[in-house]
N, C-alpha and C positions, 0 to 999 in steps of 0.2 A: 627475530629482532633481538639485539642485545640492548638491555636497558641498564644504564648506569644512573648515578644520582642526578645528573643534569641533562641527559640526552638519551635518545634511542637511535640505533642505526643497524643496518644489515650487517651480518657477520658470516664468516665461514669457520667451520670447526673440523678438526681432524681427531679421530679417536686414536689414542696411543695404546690403550688397553681397555678391554671390555670384560666384565665379569660374566661367568657362565654358571649361575646358580641353578638350583632345581625348581624354584618357583618364581613368581613375578617379583616378590620382594627382594630376593637375593640375586636375580639375574638382571642384565641390562644396565648396570652401572658402568660408567666409563670415565677414564681420565682423558680430558680433551685439551687441545691447544686451540685457541681462538684468535682470529684477527679481523680487524676492520680496516678502513682506509687510514685511520689515525691511531689505533690502539692494538695491542696484542696482549695475550695472557694465557692463563692456564686455569682449569677448573674441573669440576665433577658434574656429570650429567646422568640422567636417568631416562631410560626408554619408558614413556608412559603408555604408549600403544605402538605395536609393530605388527604389520601384516606384509603380504607380498606386494601390495600396491601402495601402502602408506605407512609412515612412521611419524610419531610425535615424541619429541624429547624436551626435557626441561633441565636447565643447568644453572649452576652458580659458579661465577668466575671472578678471579682477581686479574685486573687488566692494568696496563701501564701505557701512557701516551708515548709514542715513538720519539717525537721531537724532544720531550723532556728527558727521556732515557739517554739519548745521544748527547745531551748537554750535561749529563751527570746528575740530573734531578730525579729522585725517586718519589713518586706520588701515586701509589696504587689506588685503584678504585674498585669497589665491589660491584658486580653486575649480575643480572639474571638474563638468561637467554631462553627463548622458546623457538623451537625449530619444527616445522612441518614439512615433510618431503613426500613426494609422490613417485 
């Protein structure tokens, strides 16, 4: 779920880059592009847990409403995303 200041909604994320550090703290950071039915944005996420059968990520994103963007209005919102995948 992507949580912004006034709503929460399902989202999809694509990793553009993921760090490959030597330990938990330095590995698993990624630069992500996110989208919902009404918003799109970019942000940073961290793998909190990752195994062969499950992954949990937490991210911070800056998103923009598509309709406002196409009308030339820039009104970015800060959002937090939590993703659990199996």
